[in-house]
N, C-alpha and C positions, 0 to 999 in steps of 0.2 A: 859514774854511777856504779855502785857496788852490786855484786850478785846477791840474790836473796839467800837467806840462810838455808843450808842443807841439814841443819841440826848438828849433833855431836855424838861421840861415843862415850859411854860411861861403862867401863869394863867391856863386856862383850855385847852390851845393849846399845842400840842406836836410839836416840831420842830426838823427835821432831815436834816442835810446837806448832799447833794449828789453832787459829782463831775462828769461831763460828760467826758467819755473816748471815744477813737476812736471806740471801740466795740459797743458803744451806738448809733452810727450815721450811716446814709446812705452815699453814695458816695459823697454827697455834704457837709458833715460835720454837717448836721442837725439831731437832735435826731429822730430816727425812732418812729412813733406814738405808737406802741405797748409797747415800753419801758416805757412810762409814767405809764402804768398799774403796771409795776414792782416797780417803785418809790413810787406809792401810796401804794402798798402792803407793802413795807418796812416801810413806815410811820405808817401804822396801826399796824403791828407786833411789831415795836420798841416802839410804844406808850404802848402796853401791857407790854413789858419788863420793861419800866421805872416805871410803876405803880405797878410792882411786880407780874405780871401775866405771867406765862410761858406756851407756847403751849404744851411743853412736859409734864408739870405737869398736865394739863387738861386731857391729854391722860392716865395718870397714876392713876387718881382718881377711886374710886369704880364704879362710873357711868361715864365712859370716855366721853368726848365731844370735839368737834372741831367746826370750822366755815366754812361756804361756802358763797360765794358771790351770792346773788340772783338777784341783780340789781346794775348796775353801769352806770352812765351817766357822760361822760367826755366832757368838753368844752375846746377846744384848742384856746388860745388867741394869743400867740406868739411862735415863734420857739426857742427852746433851741439848743445850738451849742456846738461843741467840746470845751473842757476846761472850759465851764461855771461852776460856783459854784451856785447851786440851793439850795433852802430850801423847804422841803416838810412839810406842815403845816396841822395837823390833829386834829379834834375835834370829840369826841364821843358825839353826841347830845342827844340821848335818847334810851331807850329800851322799847319795847312793846312785851310782850310774848317772843317768841324765837328770835325776830328781833332786831338788833342793827342798828341805823341810824347814819351815819358818814358823816362829811363834810371835804373835803380836797382841798388844793390848793398848787400849786408849784409856787414859786416866784424866780426871779433873782434880788436880791436887793429889791427894791420896785415895780418892774415890774411883773405883773401877767402873768404867762406862761400858766397855765392850772388849771381848777377846776374839782372836781369830787363830785358827790352825790352818796353815797354808801349805800346799804342795805345788811346786812349780816345776816345769820341765824345760830343760834347755833343748832348743830345736834349731835345725838348719832352716834355710829360707824356703825349703819345700815343705816344711812342717814336720819333718821326721825327727824323732828324739835322738839327741847326740849327747855325749859327755860334755860338761862345761869346759871351756878352754882353760888351759893350765894357768894362765895369769889370773883368771877369776878365782879358780880353786885355791891358788896360792894366797891371794888377798884375803879370802874368807877363812882359810884353814885355822889360823890362830884364834878365831872367834867362835868356832864350832863348840857345842856343848861338851863334846868328848875330847877337846883339845887339852894338852897338858898344861 
């Protein structure tokens, strides 16, 4: 059995296809608003996977680390509906100290469904903010917005 797709990179943007199922919707067949946060999370996590960064490997390092979302702003533009084929588009824009700045959008074809501006912090297992491990920063650096 093959692994499920983690999407792909197009330039510095990660693209992850998402299909809308009945379980994603309310009684009218429209995607429930909180589910967009799940789709955005999948986009961020699979972006890491595609560039060779594993969340479980980050936890197994001598100085384990993880991420927490410190801020997310979502703008809903259009409703997604049952059976829609969406694309979650994610860019990691920059890193400042322990913080990663991420831009995301969900599209249905060329139609914009939702956007998100995300700030995540790298933390140790006690929850204290730390700088991202060198391997992670190195994997993402060529994809940052200010990258040459």
